[in-house]
Steps between C-alpha positions, in 0.01 A plus 500: 500500500389823338583522131496837325519465123540809282445485126663783307331499161276218384337302782554125474245230567691296757829448682659196664692562821738244647559544874843390622675456831738797505763300695519194277345624175271197504172554310212449745190594305392617155192722485303618197349847538245623245269796465226280642691376805303526824617796707682673216461879494577682175546873490633758256785686667477830316245554223672531162836377631480139371546351848269245661552319830378163623497432872439155645590311818630146453483227763826315571640281776648699788737223616703227336492133606753575777279778642733775377328813372531536125618819338375510144639634179331472162546456127256574223464280192624682190236698314562565131488870420593618850806572711452377855646617830428327833598613848409402856428797727578525871155392617529176302282618216591442138510782245498405131525747214439401139579755234367448147777483243524612140724346230760749377661387175833642382623430148859581407584543130858516375592648161838415349614264775423428864685551826573205729259634764334816617337623821141626476339685791131537583386815683195623684497880530877513470565227758663180373282196573669232288827428322506254211817360347421415140717276284470251215313253723198731454518476120156523340605481134694250292779746423545586869454872434180527702491425871187501714407459864179539701491593868198470731504824699255653749213680325441721803715654772442435870248785515290351218610745229555355154864500393631626167836344420781635284823333386859605435820316423875535531676631191646207306860553393524536122131579454293814465288586802195274522167639377208404727141484377173344618343473844433240768161430337632419152853412609823695477741479207862615521693528174880515489688568179866411457710816484686504165874459521682820402636482144874473459653833401837620385666838480527663156757771470384800298750754371350827378717740294 
């Protein structure tokens, strides 16, 4: 079984692949693949594009105990700091892509009072890549006026280009428009100030002679 493993970003030291019977989902074998595995070929896809590929052929049983040919699927053990995608191609090979992730922290500060919830959106070059519903469950301060959340998002796109994220939010009813500061490196902060209630007024009749 040919395994093609693409690292987008930092190259890991090892992966563990579990081969399964695609019909029953039964795990049949668990294989550790490292940089030093016999037969592994490592190559840089495109210089400067943060993409490296491992290629290796794994040995697996062709038939089950009843002499039926096995069609394999695969899972990869979770790797901290990466998003993983596994697919089986038409020739029976396995293609695994691991993309390095980056923590993106968003801090929400309320001034005056807080809304019940608010939608925050994460963008890459104008395209929405994540929607976060923030509410009091994300409180990061004793008074509940600061909310915070961290998302692990891909550091690179599928072509190996580093991503620069931006954030926006829906306008909260009764609040001034949120002011966004910071970056994905230091974290984003969005400040919302309660819009003052209009003062009560009355009409005063003026007679000028």
